[in-house]
DSSP file (Angstrom, degrees, kcal/mol; ACC not computed):
  #  RESIDUE AA STRUCTURE BP1 BP2  ACC     N-H-->O    O-->H-N    N-H-->O    O-->H-N    TCO  KAPPA ALPHA  PHI   PSI    X-CA   Y-CA   Z-CA
    1    1 A M     >        0   0    0      0, 0.0     4,-2.2     0, 0.0     5,-0.1   0.000 360.0 360.0 360.0 -38.2  -16.5  -16.6   -8.1
    2    2 A A  H  >  +     0   0    0      1,-0.2     4,-2.4     2,-0.2     5,-0.2   0.894 360.0  53.0 -64.2 -38.9  -17.9  -13.4   -6.6
    3    3 A D  H  > S+     0   0    0      1,-0.2     4,-2.2     2,-0.2    -1,-0.2   0.902 108.4  50.5 -62.9 -40.0  -17.1  -14.8   -3.1
    4    4 A Y  H  > S+     0   0    0      2,-0.2     4,-2.4     1,-0.2    -1,-0.2   0.917 109.9  50.3 -62.9 -43.2  -13.5  -15.4   -4.1
    5    5 A H  H  X S+     0   0    0     -4,-2.2     4,-2.5     1,-0.2    -2,-0.2   0.916 110.0  49.8 -62.1 -43.8  -13.2  -11.9   -5.5
    6    6 A E  H  X S+     0   0    0     -4,-2.4     4,-2.4     1,-0.2    -1,-0.2   0.897 110.1  51.2 -62.3 -40.1  -14.5  -10.4   -2.2
    7    7 A D  H  X S+     0   0    0     -4,-2.2     4,-2.4     2,-0.2    -2,-0.2   0.920 110.9  47.7 -63.7 -44.0  -12.1  -12.5   -0.2
    8    8 A V  H  X S+     0   0    0     -4,-2.4     4,-2.5     2,-0.2    -2,-0.2   0.916 111.8  50.2 -62.7 -43.2   -9.1  -11.3   -2.3
    9    9 A K  H  X S+     0   0    0     -4,-2.5     4,-2.3     1,-0.2    -1,-0.2   0.907 110.5  49.6 -62.4 -41.5  -10.3   -7.7   -2.0
   10   10 A R  H  X S+     0   0    0     -4,-2.4     4,-2.4     2,-0.2    -1,-0.2   0.910 110.6  50.2 -64.4 -41.7  -10.6   -8.0    1.7
   11   11 A R  H  X S+     0   0    0     -4,-2.4     4,-2.6     1,-0.2    -2,-0.2   0.909 110.0  50.4 -62.7 -41.9   -7.1   -9.5    2.0
   12   12 A L  H  X S+     0   0    0     -4,-2.5     4,-2.5     2,-0.2    -1,-0.2   0.907 110.3  49.7 -63.1 -41.6   -5.7   -6.7   -0.1
   13   13 A E  H  X S+     0   0    0     -4,-2.3     4,-2.2     2,-0.2    -2,-0.2   0.913 111.7  48.5 -64.5 -41.8   -7.3   -4.1    2.1
   14   14 A D  H  X S+     0   0    0     -4,-2.4     4,-2.3     2,-0.2    -2,-0.2   0.911 111.8  49.5 -63.4 -42.1   -5.9   -5.8    5.2
   15   15 A A  H  X S+     0   0    0     -4,-2.6     4,-2.5     1,-0.2    -2,-0.2   0.899 109.6  52.0 -64.1 -39.9   -2.5   -5.9    3.7
   16   16 A G  H  X S+     0   0    0     -4,-2.5     4,-2.2     2,-0.2    -1,-0.2   0.903 109.2  49.5 -62.3 -41.6   -2.7   -2.2    2.8
   17   17 A R  H  X S+     0   0    0     -4,-2.2     4,-1.4     2,-0.2    -1,-0.2   0.909 110.5  50.5 -64.4 -40.9   -3.6   -1.3    6.3
   18   18 A T  H  X S+     0   0    0     -4,-2.3     4,-0.9     1,-0.2     3,-0.3   0.916 110.2  49.9 -62.5 -43.0   -0.7   -3.4    7.7
   19   19 A L  H >< S+     0   0    0     -4,-2.5     3,-0.7     1,-0.2    -1,-0.2   0.897 107.3  54.3 -62.4 -40.1    1.7   -1.6    5.3
   20   20 A M  H 3< S+     0   0    0     -4,-2.2    -1,-0.2     1,-0.2    -2,-0.2   0.809 107.3  51.7 -64.7 -28.6    0.4    1.8    6.4
   21   21 A M  H 3< S+     0   0    0     -4,-1.4    -1,-0.2    -3,-0.3    -2,-0.2   0.678  89.8  97.9 -81.9 -17.8    1.1    0.9   10.0
   22   22 A L  S << S-     0   0    0     -4,-0.9     2,-0.2    -3,-0.7    -3,-0.0  -0.449  86.7-106.0 -71.2 142.6    4.7   -0.1    9.2
   23   23 A P        -     0   0    0      0, 0.0     8,-0.5     0, 0.0    -1,-0.1  -0.495  37.2-144.2 -66.4 134.0    7.4    2.5    9.9
   24   24 A M        -     0   0    0     -2,-0.2    -4,-0.0     6,-0.1     0, 0.0  -0.864   6.2-128.4-107.4 133.4    8.7    3.9    6.6
   25   25 A P    >   -     0   0    0      0, 0.0     3,-1.8     0, 0.0    -1,-0.0  -0.185  39.1 -94.3 -66.8 170.4   12.3    4.9    6.0
   26   26 A K  T 3  S+     0   0    0      1,-0.3    -2,-0.0     2,-0.1     0, 0.0   0.812 123.2  58.3 -61.3 -32.2   13.0    8.4    4.6
   27   27 A D  T 3  S-     0   0    0      2,-0.2    -1,-0.3     1,-0.1    -3,-0.0   0.565 111.5-118.7 -79.2  -5.1   13.0    7.3    0.9
   28   28 A G  S <  S+     0   0    0     -3,-1.8    -2,-0.1     1,-0.2    -1,-0.1   0.575  73.3 125.0  85.4   9.2    9.5    6.0    1.3
   29   29 A V        -     0   0    0      0, 0.0    -1,-0.2     0, 0.0    -2,-0.2  -0.908  62.0-123.4-104.7 122.1   10.3    2.3    0.5
   30   30 A P        -     0   0    0      0, 0.0    -6,-0.1     0, 0.0     2,-0.1  -0.315  33.8-101.5 -62.0 142.5    9.2   -0.2    3.2
   31   31 A A              0   0    0     -8,-0.5    -9,-0.0     1,-0.2     0, 0.0  -0.392 360.0 360.0 -64.1 138.3   11.9   -2.4    4.6
   32   32 A G              0   0    0     -3,-0.1    -1,-0.2    -2,-0.1     0, 0.0   0.439 360.0 360.0  95.7 360.0   11.9   -5.9    3.1
């Protein structure tokens, strides 16, 4: 169960990094 939790946390961190790299419109909401 701990391994699953670590995997989910890693995926969330990767997704967060990807979102930070996306260009953001002026209102601050990512496209899509």
